[in-house]
C-alpha positions in Angstrom: 91.5 91.1 -61.2 92.1 87.4 -61.7 94.6 87.0 -59.4 92.5 89.2 -56.8 89.8 86.6 -56.7 92.9 84.0 -56.7 93.8 85.0 -53.6 90.3 85.6 -52.2 89.5 82.2 -53.0 92.6 80.8 -51.6 92.1 82.8 -48.3 88.4 81.0 -48.1 89.7 77.5 -48.6 92.0 78.1 -45.7 89.7 79.7 -43.3 87.1 77.0 -44.2 89.5 74.0 -42.5 87.6 72.8 -39.6 88.7 70.5 -37.1 90.8 73.2 -35.0 94.0 72.4 -37.0 96.7 75.1 -37.1 97.9 76.7 -40.4 101.2 74.9 -39.9 99.5 71.6 -39.6 97.7 72.6 -42.7 100.9 73.4 -44.8 102.5 69.8 -43.5 99.6 68.0 -44.8 99.4 70.0 -47.8 101.3 68.3 -51.0 104.0 69.5 -52.4 103.4 70.9 -56.1 106.3 70.6 -58.3 106.6 73.0 -61.1 106.0 71.5 -64.3 108.1 72.1 -67.5 107.6 74.7 -70.3 108.3 75.6 -73.8 110.6 78.4 -73.7 108.8 81.0 -76.0 108.8 85.0 -75.4 109.8 86.9 -78.7 109.8 90.1 -77.0 113.1 88.6 -75.0 114.5 87.1 -78.1 113.7 83.4 -76.6 112.5 81.9 -79.5 114.0 78.1 -80.9 115.0 78.0 -84.2 114.3 77.8 -87.0 111.3 80.0 -86.9 109.4 82.2 -89.4 109.2 84.9 -87.1 112.9 86.1 -88.1 111.4 86.8 -91.0 108.8 88.8 -89.7 109.4 92.8 -91.3 112.0 91.3 -93.8 112.8 94.1 -96.4 114.5 91.6 -99.2 112.8 88.5 -98.4 115.5 87.2 -95.8 116.2 86.5 -92.2 116.3 89.1 -89.9 119.2 88.5 -87.9 121.1 90.8 -85.2 124.1 92.4 -86.5 122.8 92.9 -90.0 122.2 96.7 -89.5 124.1 99.4 -87.1 122.4 101.7 -84.6 121.2 104.1 -87.7 119.6 101.5 -89.2 122.2 101.3 -92.0 123.4 97.7 -93.7 126.6 96.9 -92.2 129.5 96.0 -94.6 129.5 92.7 -96.7 132.6 91.6 -94.7 130.2 91.2 -91.3 128.0 88.3 -92.8 131.5 86.6 -92.2 129.8 86.2 -88.5 128.0 82.7 -88.7 125.3 84.0 -87.1 124.7 87.3 -89.0 125.6 85.0 -92.0 121.6 83.4 -91.7 120.7 87.2 -92.3 121.6 86.6 -96.1 119.3 83.5 -96.6 115.8 83.1 -97.7 114.8 80.3 -95.2 116.3 77.2 -93.4 117.9 74.4 -93.9 116.2 71.3 -95.7 117.9 68.6 -93.8 119.1 69.8 -90.0 117.9 68.4 -86.8 116.3 70.8 -84.8 115.5 71.7 -81.2 112.7 73.2 -79.4 113.9 74.2 -76.3 112.0 73.6 -72.8 112.4 75.2 -69.2 113.0 72.2 -67.1 112.9 73.1 -63.3 114.6 71.3 -60.5 112.8 68.3 -59.5 111.3 66.8 -62.3 112.9 65.7 -65.7 111.6 64.9 -69.4 110.1 61.5 -69.9 112.3 60.9 -72.8 110.3 58.0 -73.9 107.0 60.2 -74.2 109.0 62.6 -76.6 109.8 59.7 -79.1 106.3 58.4 -79.7 104.3 58.9 -82.8 101.6 62.2 -81.9 103.8 63.8 -79.8 105.1 66.1 -82.7 103.1 66.3 -85.9 104.7 68.4 -88.9 102.2 70.0 -91.5 103.2 71.2 -94.6 101.5 74.5 -95.0 100.5 77.2 -98.0 101.4 80.5 -96.4 99.7 84.0 -97.4 100.9 86.1 -100.3 101.5 82.7 -102.1 102.7 83.0 -105.7 101.3 79.5 -106.7 98.0 79.3 -105.0 95.5 82.0 -106.2 93.5 81.4 -103.1 96.3 82.2 -100.7 97.8 85.1 -102.7 95.5 88.0 -101.2 96.5 86.8 -97.4 98.8 88.7 -95.5 102.7 87.1 -95.7 103.4 85.2 -92.6 99.6 84.0 -92.3 98.8 80.1 -92.6 96.3 79.6 -95.2 96.2 76.2 -96.0 97.2 72.7 -94.9 99.0 70.7 -97.9 99.3 67.7 -95.6 100.6 66.2 -92.8 104.5 64.4 -92.6 104.6 61.0 -91.7 106.2 60.0 -88.2 108.8 57.4 -89.0 108.9 57.8 -92.7 109.7 61.4 -93.1 111.0 62.5 -89.4 111.4 61.3 -86.0 111.8 62.8 -82.9 113.7 62.7 -79.3 114.8 64.3 -76.3 118.2 66.3 -76.8 121.1 65.1 -75.5 120.6 67.4 -72.2 117.1 66.3 -71.9 116.1 69.8 -72.0 114.4 70.2 -75.7 112.6 67.9 -77.8 114.7 67.3 -80.9 113.1 66.9 -84.4 115.1 64.9 -86.8 114.4 64.7 -90.5 114.9 61.3 -92.1 113.8 62.6 -96.1 114.7 66.1 -96.4 112.1 68.7 -96.6 111.4 70.4 -99.5 112.8 73.6 -100.5 111.3 76.8 -100.4 107.9 75.3 -98.6 106.7 76.2 -95.4 106.3 73.3 -92.6 104.5 74.0 -89.0 106.3 72.1 -86.2 103.3 71.2 -83.8 104.3 69.9 -79.9 101.3 68.2 -78.2 100.4 67.4 -74.8 101.6 63.6 -75.2 105.1 65.1 -74.4 105.0 64.3 -70.4 107.4 65.1 -67.9 108.7 62.4 -65.3 105.5 62.9 -62.9 103.1 62.0 -66.0 102.2 65.6 -66.4 101.8 66.9 -70.0 104.6 69.8 -70.2 103.3 73.5 -70.6 102.9 76.2 -72.8 105.0 79.4 -72.1 103.0 82.2 -70.7 103.4 84.2 -73.7 102.2 81.5 -76.1 99.3 80.8 -73.5 98.4 84.5 -74.0 99.1 84.9 -77.7 96.8 81.9 -78.5 93.9 83.0 -76.3 90.5 84.5 -78.3 90.6 88.0 -76.4 92.5 90.5 -78.5 95.4 91.7 -77.3 96.6 95.6 -76.8 100.0 96.4 -78.6 100.8 95.9 -82.5 103.6 93.8 -81.7 100.9 91.5 -79.4 98.3 91.7 -81.8 100.6 90.7 -84.7 102.2 87.6 -82.8 98.6 86.7 -82.1 97.2 86.8 -85.6 100.3 84.6 -86.5 99.7 82.1 -83.5 96.1 81.9 -84.4 96.2 81.2 -87.9 98.3 77.9 -87.2 96.3 76.6 -84.7 93.0 77.6 -86.6 94.2 76.1 -90.1 95.4 73.1 -88.1 91.9 72.3 -86.1 89.9 73.3 -89.1 91.7 71.6 -92.2 93.7 68.5 -90.1 91.6 67.8 -87.0 94.2 69.0 -84.3 92.5 70.1 -81.5 93.7 73.3 -80.1 93.2 71.5 -76.5 96.2 69.2 -77.6 98.7 72.1 -78.7 101.1 73.4 -76.5 103.3 75.0 -79.3 103.4 75.6 -82.8 105.7 77.3 -85.0 106.7 77.8 -88.7 109.6 77.4 -90.5 110.3 78.0 -94.7 113.0 76.2 -95.9 115.6 78.2 -98.2 115.5 78.2 -102.1 118.2 76.0 -103.6 118.7 75.8 -107.7 117.2 79.5 -108.3 120.6 81.0 -108.5 122.2 78.3 -110.2 119.2 77.8 -112.5 119.8 81.4 -113.6 123.4 80.9 -114.5 121.9 78.1 -116.7 119.4 80.7 -118.5 122.1 83.3 -118.8 124.4 80.7 -120.6 121.3 80.1 -122.8 120.6 83.5 -123.6 124.3 84.0 -124.4 123.9 80.9 -127.0 120.4 82.5 -128.4 122.8 85.4 -129.4 125.6 83.7 -130.4 128.3 83.5 -127.7 129.3 80.1 -126.7 131.9 79.7 -123.8 135.1 78.9 -125.8 137.8 76.5 -125.3 141.0 77.4 -127.2 143.6 74.9 -128.1 147.1 76.3 -129.3 149.3 74.1 -131.3 151.7 71.8 -129.2 154.0 69.1 -129.4 151.8 65.8 -128.9 152.9 64.2 -125.5 151.3 61.2 -124.0 149.6 61.2 -119.7 153.0 59.2 -119.6 155.2 61.8 -120.5 153.3 63.8 -117.9 153.6 61.3 -115.3 157.4 61.2 -116.1 158.1 64.7 -116.1 156.6 64.7 -112.5 159.0 61.8 -111.6 156.7 59.1 -111.6 158.3 55.5 -112.3 156.7 52.5 -113.0 154.1 53.9 -115.1 151.8 51.7 -116.8 151.4 50.9 -120.2 148.4 52.1 -121.0 148.9 55.5 -120.1 151.2 55.8 -123.3 148.5 55.3 -125.4 146.5 58.2 -124.2 147.4 61.9 -125.4 147.5 65.1 -123.3 146.9 68.2 -124.3 146.6 71.9 -123.0 143.8 74.2 -123.4 141.8 77.3 -121.9 138.6 79.3 -121.8 137.3 82.4 -120.3 134.9 81.8 -117.5 132.6 84.6 -115.5 133.7 85.2 -112.0 131.2 85.7 -109.8 132.8 85.3 -106.6 135.1 88.5 -106.1 138.9 88.8 -106.0 140.4 89.3 -102.4 142.4 92.7 -102.1 144.7 91.3 -99.3 146.7 88.3 -98.6 145.6 87.3 -95.2 142.3 85.1 -94.6 140.2 87.8 -93.8 140.5 89.0 -97.0 138.3 86.6 -98.5 135.3 87.9 -95.8 133.3 89.8 -98.5 134.1 88.3 -102.0 130.8 85.8 -101.8 128.4 86.0 -104.7 126.0 89.1 -104.8 122.7 90.4 -107.0 123.2 92.3 -109.7 119.8 93.6 -109.1 117.9 95.3 -106.0 115.3 92.4 -104.8 112.1 92.1 -105.7 110.7 92.4 -102.5 112.5 95.5 -101.6 111.3 96.7 -105.2 107.8 96.1 -103.9 108.2 97.7 -100.8 109.9 101.0 -102.5 107.1 100.9 -105.2 104.3 100.6 -102.1 106.2 103.6 -100.1 107.1 106.2 -103.2 103.9 105.8 -105.1 103.1 107.7 -108.1 107.4 108.3 -107.9 108.3 105.0 -108.6 109.9 104.8 -112.4 107.9 102.0 -114.0 110.4 102.0 -117.3 113.7 101.2 -116.6 116.3 104.4 -116.3 117.5 105.9 -119.1 121.2 106.6 -118.1 121.2 102.9 -116.5 122.1 100.0 -118.7 121.9 97.6 -115.6 118.5 98.5 -114.6 117.4 97.9 -118.2 119.1 94.2 -118.0 117.5 93.9 -114.9 114.1 94.7 -115.9 114.3 93.0 -118.8 115.7 89.3 -117.4 112.9 89.6 -114.6 110.1 90.9 -116.5 110.3 94.0 -114.3 110.5 92.5 -110.7 114.0 93.3 -110.5 115.6 96.8 -111.2 118.8 98.6 -110.4 117.7 101.7 -108.1 120.0 101.2 -105.4 117.4 100.4 -102.8 118.8 97.2 -101.9 122.3 97.8 -99.4 123.0 94.0 -99.6 121.8 92.3 -102.7 121.8 88.8 -100.9 121.0 86.2 -103.6 117.8 84.0 -102.5 114.8 83.2 -104.6 113.2 86.6 -104.8 116.9 87.8 -106.1 118.8 85.3 -108.4 120.6 87.0 -110.9 124.4 87.0 -109.9 126.8 90.2 -110.8 129.9 88.9 -112.7 132.8 90.2 -110.9 135.8 89.6 -113.4 136.5 86.7 -116.0 139.3 84.2 -115.4 141.4 82.7 -117.7 141.0 79.0 -116.5 143.4 76.1 -118.0 141.8 73.1 -119.5 143.2 69.9 -119.4 142.3 67.5 -122.6 143.0 64.0 -123.3 142.3 61.3 -125.9 143.1 58.0 -127.3 146.2 58.6 -129.3 145.5 58.6 -133.0 148.1 55.5 -133.4 145.4 53.4 -131.5 148.1 50.3 -131.3 149.0 50.9 -127.4 145.6 50.5 -126.3 144.2 47.6 -129.0 147.2 45.6 -127.6 146.1 46.1 -123.7 142.8 45.6 -125.1 143.6 42.5 -126.8 145.4 40.9 -123.7 142.1 41.8 -121.4 139.9 39.9 -124.2 138.5 42.8 -126.1 138.1 43.3 -129.6 140.1 46.0 -130.9 138.5 49.7 -131.3 138.5 52.5 -133.9 138.0 56.1 -133.6 133.8 56.4 -133.9 132.3 57.7 -137.0 130.9 60.6 -134.7 133.8 61.0 -132.8 135.1 60.4 -129.3 132.6 60.2 -126.7 133.7 62.8 -123.6 134.1 62.7 -119.8 134.3 65.8 -118.0 136.3 65.4 -115.1 136.5 66.8 -111.5 138.8 66.6 -109.0 138.6 66.3 -104.8 139.1 69.3 -102.2 142.8 70.2 -102.1 143.5 68.4 -105.1 144.0 69.3 -108.6 142.8 68.4 -112.0 146.1 66.8 -112.8 145.1 63.9 -110.1 142.3 63.1 -112.3 144.9 61.7 -114.8 144.8 58.5 -113.2 141.7 57.7 -114.7 142.5 58.6 -118.2 144.2 55.1 -118.9 140.9 53.1 -117.7 138.7 55.6 -120.0 140.3 55.6 -123.0 140.4 51.9 -123.0 137.0 52.3 -123.2 137.3 54.9 -126.1 136.6 58.2 -123.9 138.2 61.7 -124.5 138.3 63.6 -120.8 138.2 67.3 -120.0 139.1 68.7 -116.7 139.6 72.3 -115.0 140.6 72.6 -111.8 137.8 74.2 -108.6 138.0 77.6 -107.8 141.1 78.3 -105.6 142.7 74.7 -106.8 145.4 74.5 -108.8 146.6 76.8 -111.7 143.4 79.0 -110.2 145.0 79.8 -107.3 145.0 83.6 -107.0 148.3 85.6 -106.0 147.1 88.9 -104.5 150.4 90.9 -104.1 152.4 89.4 -107.4 155.4 88.1 -105.8 154.8 85.0 -108.1 153.5 82.6 -105.2 149.8 82.2 -104.6 147.9 83.8 -101.3 145.4 81.6 -101.7 145.4 78.0 -103.2 143.7 74.7 -101.4 146.0 72.6 -103.4 148.9 74.0 -101.9 148.2 75.9 -99.1 145.3 76.1 -96.7 141.7 74.0 -97.7 140.1 77.3 -96.1 141.1 79.2 -99.1 137.9 77.0 -100.5 136.2 75.7 -98.0 135.7 78.8 -95.8 135.1 78.7 -92.5 135.9 82.1 -91.8 133.1 83.4 -94.0 130.7 80.4 -94.5 128.7 82.6 -97.4 132.1 82.7 -99.3 132.2 78.4 -98.8 128.9 78.0 -100.3 129.5 80.4 -103.2 132.7 78.8 -104.2 130.6 75.4 -104.2 128.2 77.3 -106.4 131.2 78.5 -108.8 132.4 74.7 -108.9 129.0 74.3 -110.9 128.9 77.1 -112.6 132.4 76.8 -114.2 131.3 72.8 -115.1 127.9 74.2 -116.6 130.1 76.5 -118.7 132.8 73.7 -119.5 130.2 71.3 -120.9 129.0 74.1 -123.5 132.6 75.0 -124.4 133.3 70.9 -125.0 131.2 71.8 -128.4 133.8 74.5 -129.7 136.6 72.0 -129.7 134.9 69.1 -131.4 135.5 69.5 -134.8 139.1 70.2 -134.1 139.8 67.1 -131.8 137.0 65.0 -133.2 134.8 64.8 -129.8 131.1 63.6 -130.1 129.7 66.5 -128.0 126.2 64.9 -128.2 127.5 62.0 -126.0 129.5 63.5 -122.6 129.4 62.1 -119.2 130.6 62.9 -115.8 133.1 61.8 -113.4 133.5 63.3 -110.1 135.7 62.5 -106.8 135.6 64.0 -103.4 134.6 67.7 -103.7 133.9 66.9 -107.6 131.2 64.4 -106.4 130.0 67.0 -104.1 129.1 69.5 -107.0 128.3 67.0 -109.1 124.5 66.4 -108.5 124.1 70.0 -108.6 125.7 70.1 -112.2 124.3 67.2 -113.3 120.6 68.2 -112.1 120.8 71.6 -113.6 122.6 70.5 -116.8 119.7 67.8 -117.3 116.7 69.4 -116.4 114.9 70.9 -119.3 115.1 74.5 -120.5 114.5 75.1 -123.9 113.9 71.8 -126.5 116.3 73.7 -128.9 119.2 74.2 -126.1 118.6 71.1 -123.7 120.7 68.8 -126.0 124.1 71.3 -125.7 124.0 70.9 -122.0 122.9 67.2 -121.5 125.0 64.5 -120.0 124.3 61.0 -120.0 125.7 59.1 -117.6 127.9 60.0 -114.3 129.9 58.2 -111.7 130.5 59.9 -108.6 133.3 58.7 -105.8 133.6 59.2 -102.2 131.0 62.1 -102.1 128.5 63.0 -99.8 125.7 65.6 -98.5 124.9 67.5 -95.4 128.8 69.2 -95.9 128.9 70.6 -92.4 128.1 67.7 -90.4 130.2 65.0 -92.4 133.3 67.5 -92.2 132.7 67.7 -88.2 132.6 64.1 -88.2 135.5 63.7 -90.9 138.6 61.7 -89.7 140.9 63.9 -92.0 139.6 67.2 -91.9 137.2 67.1 -88.6 139.9 68.3 -85.9 141.3 70.7 -87.9 137.5 72.4 -88.3 136.8 71.9 -84.7 140.3 73.2 -83.8 139.3 76.4 -86.3 135.9 76.7 -84.7 137.0 76.3 -81.2 139.9 78.7 -81.5 137.7 81.8 -83.3 134.7 81.5 -80.7 136.0 84.1 -78.4 134.4 82.4 -75.1 135.9 81.1 -71.9 137.2 77.7 -73.4 138.5 79.4 -76.8 140.2 81.7 -74.4 141.9 78.6 -72.6 142.7 76.8 -75.8 144.4 79.5 -77.2 146.5 79.7 -74.2 147.1 76.1 -74.2 148.2 76.2 -78.0 150.9 79.0 -76.7 151.7 76.8 -74.1 150.7 73.4 -73.6 150.3 72.0 -76.9 154.1 72.7 -77.9 155.2 70.0 -76.2 153.1 67.9 -78.2 152.9 69.1 -81.4 156.0 70.8 -82.4 157.2 68.2 -84.5 154.1 69.5 -87.2 155.0 72.9 -87.1 155.5 75.4 -89.0 152.4 73.8 -90.7 149.8 75.5 -88.9 146.9 73.4 -89.9 148.9 70.3 -89.0 149.8 72.5 -85.7 146.1 73.4 -84.5 145.2 69.6 -85.5 147.4 68.2 -83.3 147.0 71.0 -80.6 143.4 70.2 -80.5 143.4 66.5 -80.3 145.9 67.1 -77.2 143.8 69.5 -75.3 140.7 67.0 -75.7 142.9 64.4 -74.5 143.8 66.3 -71.6 140.6 67.5 -70.5 139.3 64.0 -71.1 141.5 62.4 -69.2 141.4 65.2 -66.1 137.4 64.3 -66.4 136.8 67.7 -67.3 133.4 67.4 -68.3 132.0 70.9 -68.5 134.5 71.9 -70.8 133.9 69.2 -73.1 130.0 69.6 -73.1 131.1 73.6 -73.7 133.0 72.3 -77.0 130.1 70.1 -77.8 127.6 72.9 -77.4 129.8 75.0 -79.5 130.3 72.3 -82.3 126.4 71.9 -82.5 125.7 75.2 -82.8 128.2 75.7 -85.7 126.9 73.2 -87.8 123.5 74.3 -87.3 124.9 77.6 -88.8 127.4 76.4 -91.2 124.8 74.0 -92.8 122.1 76.5 -93.1 124.7 78.9 -94.7 125.8 75.8 -96.9 122.7 74.4 -97.8 121.7 76.1 -101.0 125.0 74.3 -102.5 124.4 71.1 -100.6 124.0 67.9 -103.0 121.3 66.8 -101.2 119.2 69.7 -102.2 119.7 68.2 -105.8 119.4 64.7 -105.7 115.6 65.0 -105.8 116.0 67.1 -109.0 118.9 64.5 -110.3 116.5 61.5 -110.3 113.9 63.3 -111.8 116.0 63.6 -115.0 116.4 60.2 -114.9 120.2 60.1 -115.9 122.0 57.1 -114.9 124.5 57.6 -111.7 127.1 55.1 -110.1 128.3 55.7 -106.9 131.3 53.7 -105.3 131.5 54.3 -101.3 134.0 53.1 -99.2 132.4 51.3 -95.7 135.0 49.2 -94.6 135.2 45.9 -92.9 135.8 44.2 -89.5 139.1 43.4 -90.5 140.5 46.8 -89.8 139.6 48.6 -93.2 138.2 51.7 -92.0 135.2 53.3 -93.5 136.2 56.9 -95.6 138.1 59.0 -93.3 137.3 62.1 -95.2 133.7 62.0 -96.1 131.8 59.3 -93.8 129.3 56.8 -95.5 127.2 58.0 -92.6 126.9 60.2 -89.5 125.2 61.2 -86.2 123.0 63.5 -88.6 120.6 60.5 -90.7 120.9 63.0 -93.8 124.2 63.9 -93.8 127.2 61.4 -95.5 127.8 59.4 -98.7 124.8 56.8 -98.2 122.0 59.0 -97.5 123.1 60.9 -100.3 123.0 57.7 -102.4 119.6 56.9 -101.0 117.8 60.1 -102.0 119.3 60.0 -105.5 117.4 56.8 -105.8 120.4 55.1 -106.4 120.1 51.0 -106.1 122.6 49.1 -103.5 124.1 46.5 -105.2 126.6 43.5 -104.7 126.8 41.5 -107.4 127.1 42.5 -111.4 123.9 44.4 -113.3 123.4 42.6 -116.5 122.6 44.4 -119.7 119.2 46.3 -120.0 117.5 49.2 -119.0 119.8 52.0 -117.9 119.7 52.4 -113.9 121.7 53.8 -111.1 123.8 52.0 -108.6 125.9 52.4 -105.3 128.5 49.6 -104.4 129.9 49.8 -101.1 133.2 49.0 -101.1 135.0 46.9 -97.6 138.3 47.3 -98.9 140.0 50.8 -99.9 140.1 54.7 -99.1 139.0 58.0 -100.0 141.0 57.8 -103.0 141.1 54.6 -104.0 139.6 55.6 -107.6 142.7 57.0 -108.3 145.5 55.3 -106.8 146.2 51.9 -105.9 148.5 53.1 -103.0 148.1 51.9 -99.3 146.9 54.6 -97.0 147.6 54.1 -93.4 145.5 55.9 -92.0 142.5 53.7 -93.6 143.8 50.8 -92.4 143.5 47.5 -94.0 145.7 45.5 -96.3 148.3 46.8 -99.1 146.6 44.3 -101.6 143.4 44.9 -100.7 143.9 49.1 -101.4 145.4 48.0 -104.8 142.5 45.8 -105.9 139.9 48.1 -104.6 141.4 50.9 -107.0 141.5 48.3 -110.1 138.1 47.4 -109.0 136.7 51.3 -108.7 138.3 52.3 -112.1 137.2 49.2 -114.0 133.4 50.0 -112.7 133.5 53.2 -113.5 135.0 52.8 -116.7 132.5 50.0 -117.9 129.3 51.6 -116.4 130.0 54.8 -118.5 130.8 52.7 -121.3 127.3 50.9 -121.7 125.7 54.2 -120.9 124.4 53.0 -117.6 123.0 49.8 -118.9 125.3 47.5 -117.1 127.6 47.1 -114.2 129.8 44.2 -114.2 131.6 43.7 -110.8 134.6 41.6 -111.2 136.5 41.2 -107.7 133.8 40.5 -105.1 136.5 40.3 -102.3 136.5 44.0 -102.2 132.8 44.4 -102.2 130.9 45.0 -98.7 128.1 42.4 -98.1 
């Protein structure tokens, strides 16, 4: 009817024109109306910008609903199918807390986006919201899930987030400059302050315009979407004063949980303690060796004297592995080894209970001990009824299943019983002689970096022993002595230290990469408890434990520290406590900084491109078979080196040829990958534990190589900063609340610091060796190593109460 009335009105207007003008004359005088820019939004056609909680609609287990999770018969696909980056998002209970995101626009020819209007305060507004079915707000508990209930508060433009047009000017990008809270819903509001090149406000999509109207729609799907959008706009108008006339788009996103699963791992360890079960480090009888002996056996010469005063001890301990063993040798065999729940999701259990009514077994099944365990550990919320085929670990299902027990080697050092060597060195440094404390040697847990191994951390033991510390260390999963030999030929098929980094940081299955990170943290929690079992034998003070992490060790460190030091039970908390920590060359926003990493970036981008399956990917793979051979033949048979070289060569050729379409396609692919990868990795990312760590009050020191203008590059492995304001080393330091200092900090209250180094490289904490890739000078790198080790040892020795800086020549101002 409205269309008919509109047609009649147009006809009447034309027929009413006087002056004898012809229709053609009227058409020539009528100004051309340019089409306007509109927000892309049509859920029925799968046109929805992500993140968006509409993908939670109808969830059966509390996770996102993604294409590819179920087959045509509605059955869950095999676990290995979650290796697909898009499908992997279906294993998550929400979105990333730290990624920039884009609301896509439809931009017709002849007009463009006024980018200045996008970047202004008020163009986009963000609100924290309590949603229906809340478990924390009684007023909202009875409101249906997905419906906006209460406005908690508005985020501040310029402090919490900024906005800008995306690189192609066909979308509005929201860039968080502080991480969002975990397990929290936010509503993004686009307003009519966003203009096009004609000065007009951009428009809502026809679908959004339809569902926001007051008149009730017809189909169940329309009514459902209408109820959601209405609830957003009504809550914002009534509680936050946002006029509906200003709004052109709203969308809710709930950030995923972080810490729930690892928190449960700690609770399981604590429950074991209450039952008299302690992770135990076994130390067999062995000849007395020094770290100098170990270095000499490895072929090292010119070993510094202090290492002769450090005793080297071998031990081992059994650790629960939540990551399952691969059953074949190819990288694809890792695809389904990620963690899974021991129980059915609480959401699935509630849905099943509602469906079967009185047939639901209220008590645990008599013939199923796992059901009794799930019931007991969760107060009845979790069960093992076989109704949740995927058992994804989320805030609704946080108990991981132990897949196997691993016998893990433990590296231990302590000052030699005869302190003559160490005290002679201390005397040369102007330090008084030391003796073993009556309470025993304080302990430092050491954790190595990616592709490294625990033995590499021995480089720190001389500096630490000179300050009276013992150390313990284990390899990360899939590193060093923890590689996996599937076929029993005596050679590891998966080992990030000796083979591919993908054995741990698995790009073929992002959930595996996430859970390797979580396994590293779970192992450290067990190791912390295990130290108690060797204290009487080795003379350790288990109430005085510190932590030093390098690279990957510095990435998992914040999660380990936050979980270890967050109060759980006053009787048990001291057994987990870590007093002080030092982090070297770490960072947050893992997917983003890996893509921008000078060391790993080209290989990761090549890996993504070669497996993308699109036309550019096919062209690149053909190039690897033909064109790259001439440029990169010298890197064979090292496949990672060849792939890296081939990618650099391919991009260089496309750049030289001015092939902007291919380069734009690669850039778009990498943006998509980072979004999927970071979202999948988010619950293991240190950024999501930074605030919790800060809240514990744990003193933390961090060193970051930022380089200088004389050619010493910033850290080429984990960049200090990246295009994403929340990715890199320095954003993590800022979120942890570390004070940026350039001079010595005197004795006082324990405090946390970050020191920026102008000299050195990613591994300078461990070696004085020169890195060609980092630039700078041999002397500068050697001095950076000496200063870093001194700062770490002195900071830990003072338990965070002071930080001496001796050599300002390697410190960035």
